[in-house]
C-alpha positions in Angstrom: -86.7 -69.4 -21.6 -85.4 -68.4 -25.0 -82.9 -66.1 -23.2 -81.4 -68.9 -21.3 -81.1 -71.1 -24.3 -79.2 -68.3 -26.2 -76.7 -67.9 -23.3 -76.1 -71.7 -23.3 -75.5 -71.7 -27.0 -73.1 -68.7 -26.8 -71.0 -70.5 -24.1 -70.9 -73.6 -26.2 -69.6 -71.7 -29.2 -67.1 -69.3 -27.4 -65.4 -71.8 -25.1 -63.5 -73.6 -28.0 -62.5 -70.2 -29.4 -61.0 -69.0 -26.1 -59.0 -72.2 -25.7 -57.7 -71.8 -29.3 -56.7 -68.2 -28.6 -54.8 -69.2 -25.4 -52.8 -71.8 -27.4 -51.9 -69.2 -30.0 -50.6 -66.8 -27.3 -48.4 -69.5 -25.8 -47.0 -70.2 -29.2 -46.3 -66.6 -29.9 -44.5 -66.1 -26.5 -42.3 -69.2 -27.3 -41.4 -67.9 -30.7 -40.5 -64.4 -29.3 -38.2 -66.1 -26.7 -36.6 -68.2 -29.4 -36.1 -65.2 -31.6 -34.5 -63.2 -28.7 -32.0 -66.0 -28.0 -31.2 -66.1 -31.7 -30.7 -62.3 -31.7 -28.4 -62.4 -28.7 -26.4 -65.2 -30.3 -26.1 -63.3 -33.6 -25.0 -60.1 -31.7 -22.3 -62.0 -29.8 -21.1 -63.5 -33.1 -21.0 -60.1 -34.7 -19.1 -58.6 -31.8 -16.6 -61.4 -31.9 -16.1 -61.0 -35.6 -15.8 -57.2 -35.2 -13.0 -57.7 -32.6 -11.2 -60.0 -34.9 -11.6 -57.6 -37.8 -10.4 -54.7 -35.6 -7.3 -56.6 -34.6 -6.6 -57.4 -38.3 -7.2 -53.8 -39.3 -4.8 -52.5 -36.5 -2.2 -55.0 -37.7 -2.6 -53.9 -41.3 -2.3 -50.2 -40.2 0.8 -51.0 -38.2 2.3 -52.7 -41.3 1.2 -49.7 -43.4 3.0 -47.2 -41.0 6.1 -49.4 -41.1 6.0 -49.5 -44.8 5.5 -45.8 -45.0 8.5 -45.2 -42.7 10.6 -47.6 -44.8 9.5 -45.8 -48.0 10.3 -42.4 -46.4 13.8 -43.6 -45.5 14.3 -45.1 -49.0 13.1 -41.8 -50.5 15.4 -39.8 -48.3 18.4 -42.0 -49.2 17.5 -41.5 -52.9 17.2 -37.8 -52.4 20.5 -37.6 -50.5 22.3 -39.2 -53.4 21.2 -36.2 -55.5 22.2 -33.6 -52.9 25.3 -31.5 -53.6 28.1 -30.8 -51.2 26.6 -27.5 -49.9 23.3 -29.1 -49.0 25.1 -32.0 -47.2 27.2 -29.6 -45.2 24.1 -27.6 -44.2 22.3 -30.8 -43.1 25.4 -31.9 -41.2 25.5 -28.6 -39.4 21.8 -29.0 -38.5 22.5 -32.4 -37.0 25.4 -31.1 -35.0 23.3 -28.2 -33.7 20.6 -30.7 -32.7 23.2 -32.9 -31.0 24.5 -29.9 -29.1 21.0 -28.9 -28.0 20.3 -32.4 -26.8 23.6 -32.5 -24.9 22.8 -29.3 -23.2 19.4 -30.6 -22.1 21.0 -33.7 -20.7 23.6 -31.7 -18.9 20.9 -29.4 -17.4 18.9 -32.5 -16.3 22.0 -34.0 -14.7 22.7 -30.8 -12.9 19.1 -30.3 -11.6 18.7 -33.9 -10.6 22.3 -34.3 -9.4 22.6 -37.6 -11.2 24.7 -39.0 -14.0 22.7 -40.4 -16.9 25.1 -40.1 -19.8 28.1 -42.4 -20.4 31.6 -41.4 -21.5 30.8 -41.9 -25.1 27.7 -39.6 -24.9 25.1 -42.4 -24.9 22.2 -42.3 -22.4 21.4 -45.1 -20.1 17.6 -45.1 -19.7 17.6 -47.7 -16.9 20.0 -45.5 -15.0 17.6 -42.5 -15.4 14.7 -44.6 -14.1 16.7 -45.8 -11.2 17.8 -42.3 -10.3 14.2 -41.0 -10.5 12.9 -43.9 -8.4 15.5 -43.1 -5.8 14.3 -39.5 -5.6 10.7 -40.6 -5.5 11.3 -43.0 -2.6 13.8 -41.2 -0.3 15.4 -42.9 2.6 17.3 -41.9 5.7 21.1 -41.6 5.5 23.6 -40.8 8.2 25.5 -37.5 7.9 27.6 -35.3 10.1 26.0 -31.9 10.9 26.6 -29.0 13.2 23.9 -29.2 15.8 22.4 -26.5 18.0 25.3 -27.0 20.5 27.7 -25.9 17.7 29.3 -29.4 17.8 29.6 -31.9 14.9 27.1 -34.7 15.5 25.7 -37.6 13.5 22.2 -37.2 12.3 19.8 -39.3 10.2 19.0 -37.2 7.2 16.3 -37.6 4.6 15.9 -35.5 1.5 12.4 -34.8 0.4 12.5 -32.7 -2.8 15.0 -29.9 -2.3 14.7 -29.9 1.5 16.7 -32.1 3.9 15.4 -33.0 7.3 17.7 -34.3 10.1 17.0 -36.1 13.3 18.9 -37.8 16.1 18.0 -38.8 19.6 18.0 -35.3 20.9 16.8 -32.8 18.3 15.5 -32.4 14.8 15.4 -29.7 12.2 16.1 -28.6 8.7 19.6 -28.9 7.1 20.9 -25.5 5.9 24.2 -23.9 4.9 25.8 -20.7 6.0 26.8 -18.2 3.2 30.4 -18.2 4.3 30.5 -21.9 5.4 30.1 -25.0 3.3 29.6 -27.3 6.4 25.9 -28.2 6.8 24.3 -27.3 10.0 21.0 -28.0 11.7 18.4 -25.3 11.8 15.6 -25.7 14.4 12.1 -24.5 13.6 9.5 -23.1 15.9 7.4 -26.3 16.1 10.4 -28.4 17.3 8.4 -31.0 19.2 6.0 -31.6 16.3 8.8 -32.0 13.8 10.7 -34.3 16.1 7.6 -36.6 16.5 6.8 -36.6 12.8 10.4 -37.4 11.7 10.7 -40.1 14.4 7.4 -41.7 13.1 8.6 -41.5 9.5 11.9 -43.1 10.5 10.3 -46.0 12.4 7.0 -46.6 10.5 7.7 -45.1 7.1 4.7 -42.7 7.6 4.7 -39.2 8.9 3.3 -35.7 8.4 6.2 -33.5 7.6 6.1 -29.7 7.6 7.2 -28.4 4.2 8.8 -25.0 3.5 6.9 -23.5 0.5 9.9 -21.2 -0.3 12.2 -24.2 -0.8 14.7 -22.8 1.7 14.9 -19.4 0.0 13.4 -17.8 3.2 16.5 -18.8 5.1 18.8 -17.5 2.4 16.8 -14.2 2.4 17.1 -13.8 6.1 20.9 -14.5 5.9 21.3 -11.9 3.1 19.6 -9.0 5.1 22.0 -6.2 5.9 22.0 -3.4 8.4 22.2 0.2 7.4 26.0 0.4 7.9 26.5 -2.9 6.1 24.2 -1.7 3.3 26.3 1.5 2.9 29.5 -0.5 2.9 28.1 -2.6 0.1 27.9 0.6 -2.0 31.6 1.0 -1.9 33.6 4.3 -2.1 30.9 6.2 -4.0 28.4 5.8 -1.2 30.4 8.2 1.0 29.8 11.4 -1.2 26.2 10.4 -1.7 25.7 10.2 2.0 27.5 13.5 2.4 25.2 15.2 0.0 22.2 13.6 1.8 23.3 15.0 5.1 23.9 18.4 3.6 20.5 18.5 2.0 18.9 17.3 5.2 20.6 20.0 7.4 20.0 22.8 5.0 16.4 21.8 4.4 15.7 21.8 8.1 17.3 25.1 8.7 15.6 26.7 5.7 12.2 25.2 6.7 12.6 26.8 10.2 13.6 30.1 8.7 10.8 30.3 6.2 8.2 29.1 8.7 9.0 32.3 10.7 8.3 34.6 7.8 5.3 36.8 8.7 2.2 36.8 6.6 1.1 40.0 4.8 -1.9 41.7 6.4 -4.5 42.0 3.6 -6.4 44.7 5.4 -3.4 47.0 5.6 -2.6 46.3 2.0 -6.1 47.3 1.0 -6.0 50.5 3.0 -2.7 51.5 1.4 -4.0 50.6 -2.1 -7.2 52.7 -1.9 -5.8 55.7 -0.1 -6.1 58.7 -2.4 -5.0 61.5 -0.1 -1.7 62.1 1.8 -1.8 60.2 5.2 -1.3 62.0 8.5 1.0 60.9 11.3 -1.8 59.1 13.2 -2.7 57.1 10.1 0.9 56.3 9.5 1.4 55.2 13.1 -1.6 52.8 12.8 -0.3 51.3 9.6 3.2 51.1 10.9 2.1 49.1 14.0 0.3 46.5 11.8 3.4 45.8 9.7 6.1 43.1 10.3 9.8 43.9 10.6 10.7 43.3 7.0 7.6 45.3 5.9 8.6 48.2 8.1 11.8 48.5 6.3 9.9 49.1 3.1 7.6 51.5 4.9 10.6 53.5 6.3 11.8 53.9 2.7 8.4 55.2 1.7 8.3 57.7 4.6 11.7 59.2 4.0 11.4 59.5 0.2 8.7 61.1 -1.8 7.2 59.5 -4.9 10.1 59.4 -7.3 12.3 57.0 -9.2 14.6 57.0 -6.2 11.9 55.5 -4.0 11.1 52.8 -6.5 14.8 51.9 -6.8 15.2 51.7 -3.1 12.1 49.5 -2.8 13.4 47.2 -5.6 16.8 46.9 -3.9 15.2 46.0 -0.6 13.0 43.4 -2.3 16.0 41.9 -4.1 17.9 41.7 -0.8 15.0 40.0 1.0 14.6 37.5 -1.9 18.3 36.7 -2.0 18.2 36.1 1.8 15.1 33.9 1.6 16.5 31.8 -1.4 19.9 31.5 0.2 21.2 27.8 0.2 18.0 26.4 -1.5 20.1 26.0 -4.6 22.4 23.7 -2.6 19.5 21.3 -1.9 18.7 21.3 -5.7 22.4 20.7 -6.4 22.4 17.7 -4.0 19.3 16.3 -5.7 20.9 16.7 -9.1 24.4 15.3 -8.3 23.3 12.4 -6.1 21.8 10.2 -8.9 24.8 11.0 -11.1 27.1 9.8 -8.4 25.0 6.7 -8.0 25.2 6.1 -11.7 29.0 6.5 -11.6 29.2 4.0 -8.8 27.1 1.6 -10.8 29.3 1.9 -13.8 32.4 1.3 -11.6 30.8 -1.7 -10.1 29.8 -3.1 -13.5 33.4 -2.6 -14.7 34.7 -4.5 -11.7 32.1 -7.3 -12.3 33.0 -7.7 -15.9 36.7 -7.9 -14.9 35.9 -10.7 -12.5 33.9 -12.4 -15.2 36.9 -12.1 -17.6 39.2 -13.7 -15.0 37.0 -16.4 -13.4 34.4 -16.8 -16.2 30.6 -16.5 -16.1 29.7 -20.1 -15.2 28.3 -19.2 -11.8 25.3 -16.9 -12.3 25.1 -16.1 -8.6 28.5 -14.5 -8.6 27.6 -12.3 -11.6 24.2 -11.3 -10.2 25.7 -10.6 -6.8 28.2 -8.2 -8.3 25.5 -6.5 -10.3 23.2 -6.1 -7.3 26.0 -4.6 -5.3 26.8 -2.2 -8.2 23.2 -1.0 -8.3 23.2 -0.1 -4.6 24.8 3.3 -5.4 22.1 4.1 -7.9 19.5 3.2 -5.3 21.2 5.4 -2.8 21.4 8.3 -5.3 17.7 8.1 -6.0 16.8 7.8 -2.3 18.7 11.1 -1.8 17.5 12.9 -4.9 13.7 12.3 -4.7 13.2 13.8 -1.1 15.7 16.6 -1.9 13.8 17.6 -5.0 10.5 17.6 -3.0 12.0 19.7 -0.2 13.5 22.1 -2.7 10.2 22.5 -4.5 8.3 23.1 -1.3 10.8 25.7 0.0 10.9 27.4 -3.4 7.1 27.6 -3.5 7.1 29.1 0.0 9.7 31.8 -1.0 7.7 32.6 -4.2 4.4 33.0 -2.3 6.0 35.3 0.3 7.9 37.3 -2.3 4.8 37.8 -4.4 2.9 39.1 -1.4 5.6 41.5 -0.3 6.1 42.7 -3.8 2.4 43.5 -4.1 2.7 45.5 -0.8 5.8 47.3 -2.1 3.9 48.2 -5.3 1.1 49.8 -3.2 3.6 51.5 -0.9 5.4 53.0 -3.9 2.3 55.0 -4.8 1.5 56.1 -1.2 1.5 59.8 -0.6 2.6 61.1 2.9 1.9 64.5 4.3 5.4 66.0 4.5 4.2 68.8 6.8 4.0 66.2 9.6 6.9 64.4 11.1 7.3 60.9 9.7 6.7 58.0 12.1 9.2 55.3 12.6 
């Protein structure tokens, strides 16, 4: 009973407290919402004031920069009043150099863009520059007369995209190119003729089309047209190419003949050489016959000298004379190959010097404005140097190989001759040979 009374008293006391706490919570939520709105309003006001202050600051900074420039100009004018005549002349020269440099830049721009942006008085029309650039950025079809694939002059619709010009008519399409010896433009058809025709036709009608672009900017065509055959290449070398080619033919013929001759040289039999070296007693006729049969023809000549002459200075002299004779025979005409290898680059250098002299004479007469003319003359002058090196390098290699072959053979046969010079023969028996 007491427990129930306590629960009732507790409910009577706590209910007003809970109601009071709920009212306080609603008031707090209302205050938080009001404070949040005030905060947002304050932030918006601060942002607005910040923007206004930033505008005012930028305006003041612009005025400050203007005043600084004016102060700089005033200071420069005051300083110029104190300059002497030499300093004024130096500054005037700097301004003239700057003006010349700017004029060169403008001229180069006009040449590259094929447009006129400077007036007669040297001033620049910026609007004209913008118009010219916009025209290049938005190309359009123009009618031109070209030489078609039938070698006849026909009218084509031509559009220039960058450095490449594309042409199309009702029959064919292609790329506009120029011959080296002809200034008349002509149509060059590409391998994918049908695709290019459809693309150019769509570009002409709708203004949209996928065009095949040459990544070499037309230089591939120029490179193909500048290729020469061997005869034309030699003709480009001029008069000095004739003796270089003559030396090349001489070195080639002699090299082949000497290679055939030296390839037929027999190899020294090491067994026979060892038998002769370690023989301490006079050899009989049977032994001589065995050794004689194992020798080659040029070795038998040395053996005949040994058979018919006892160990003496005379035998050694005859052996040395025979070795010198065989060496001279093997080395014959190898020096001509070496001479060809030495003289050919000198002739090439002489031809280059002659071509350079001719090029400079042409520059003196016609000027050096066209770099292609100068570079073309220099490239032709260097052809003789290239020909000389082409002849000299293989000739030196062939001469070195042949000389090495002769030295190896000569070393072997000299070793055999040295052993033969000490060979004792039984003079009581008849010599074999």
